[in-house]
N, C-alpha and C positions, 0 to 999 in steps of 0.2 A: 342501406344496400345501394341506393342510388349514388352515394358518395364513393363507395368501392367500385361501382360500375364505371364511374367517371375516372377514378384513379387508375383503373386497369387500362385505360385508354391513353395513359401518359407514358412518356419515355422514362420518367422518374421511377415508376413502379417496376418496370422491367430492369432498369439500371440497378435498383436496390437488390433485386433478386440476383442479378449477375454479380454484384459486389459481394453478396453473402457467399456465393459459390466460390468466388476467387479467394475469399478469406479461408474457407474450409479446405480448398485444394492447396493453398499456400501452407496451411497448418499441417496437412499431411506430408508435404515435402519437407517442412521444417522438422517434423518428427523423424523422417527418414534420413535426411542428409545432415542435419545439425545435431539432433539428439541420438542419431545412429540406431534408431529402432527399425528392425528389419520388417518390411511389409510382407504379408502373406498373400496367398492367392485371393482370399476373400477381400482383403484390404484393397487390392488392385481392382477387383470387380466393383467394390463400393466406390472407388475413385471414378470409375467409368460411369456409374449411375449418377454421381455428383456432376460429372461433366455433361451428362445428358440434360440435367437441369440447366446448366450453364448455356448449352446450345439452345435450349428452349427459350431461355431469357434473351439470347441474341436474336432469335427469330421474332419474338415479341417486340424487341427494341427497334427492329427495322421499321415497322409501321404499326404502332399500337392502335391507331384509330381504324385501321383496316381490319375488318372482321376475320378475313382469311388468315392473316399473319397472327392476330391475337389468338384465334382458336387453335392454330397450329402450335403456337407457343404454349398455350394451356394444355393441349394434348401431350406434348413432349414433356412438360413439367410434371403432369400427373402420372404419366407412365414411368418416368425416371424415378420419381419419388416413391412410387409403389414398389418398383423393382429394388430400390435402395432399402426400403423397409424389409422386404423379403430377404435380401442378402445379409443385412446386418443382423436380423433375427436368427438366421441360420448360423451366422458367425458366432453369435452369443451361445447358441447351442453347442457348437464345437468347443467353446471355452468352459462352459459350466456343466455340460453333460457329456464328457468325453467318452468315446466308444471306439474300439478298433474297427467297427463296422460303419461308422459315420465319421469320415474324415474329409478334409478338403483335398483337392488335387495337389500334386507336387509342383506342377507347372501351370501357368496361365494358359488358357486356350482361347485364342481369338480367331475369328474367321480368316481364311486365307486372303480375302480381299482387304482386310484391315488388321495386319499383324502389329498392333500397337506396341507390343513389347520389343519388336525389332526396330520400329521407327523411333521410339523414345524409351529406351530401356531404363533411363534414369527416373522415369515416372511409372512405367508399367511392368517392370520386372519384379517378380516375387521371389524372395529367398527366406522368408520367415515361416514360423509354425503357426497355423491358424488357432490351435488350441492353447497356445502360450499367451498369458496375460503379461504384456510388456509395459503397460502404462495404465494409470488410473487417476481419476480426479473425482473428489467427493464420493468415493466409494464405488464408482462405476468404471468399468473398463471402456476402452475406446469403442468397441462395437456396440456396447450398451448406449453410449452417447450418440452413436450414429443412428440407432433405432429412434432415439428422441428427436434428433435433427431431421431425419427423413420423415418421421411421423408429423412433426411440426410443419414441414413443407406440405405434406398431404392435407393437413387441416387448413392451412392458409390457401392452398390450391382449391380445395372444396368450397371455401367461402367465396373465393374469386369467381369460380364457375357459377355458383348460385347467383352472385351479383350480376352476372351477364344478363340475367333475365329480368332485371329491375332497372331498365333504362329510363331515360327522361320521359316523362309523360307530357306530350305536347298536343 
């Protein structure tokens, strides 16, 4: 745990987290703009959760040895990963337990102070159906993969948080 504690205080740790998020966000844009798969409202919200992890990684990257920046990064990472799991799990429900009483919204809803779909419609505008399975890999749909990805983030996050309490004994 002391090794992970030390690693969490390096820019490399936070850069690796950021690079993984850039990979996943780039994949989402590839699916939308190259493969022409229409993102749904839940897809867009999951992108925002993924971006939250990216912003947390940037915060940690600023000054990883500084406890305030590191803990702010950890807090943002944990919150965003948790929300991502919730959103992806709900999205899986829309796909595999369809119901006319449980559907996603027709349009994304962002706060008036951050209308992301107006600022960057190429990334945050939704025009797909949440219940439709448009892609699969190894027998899992995209939201199922997102449950795994966000859950893996939560597990790594929890390990890193625990490691914070195992500093160097001097």
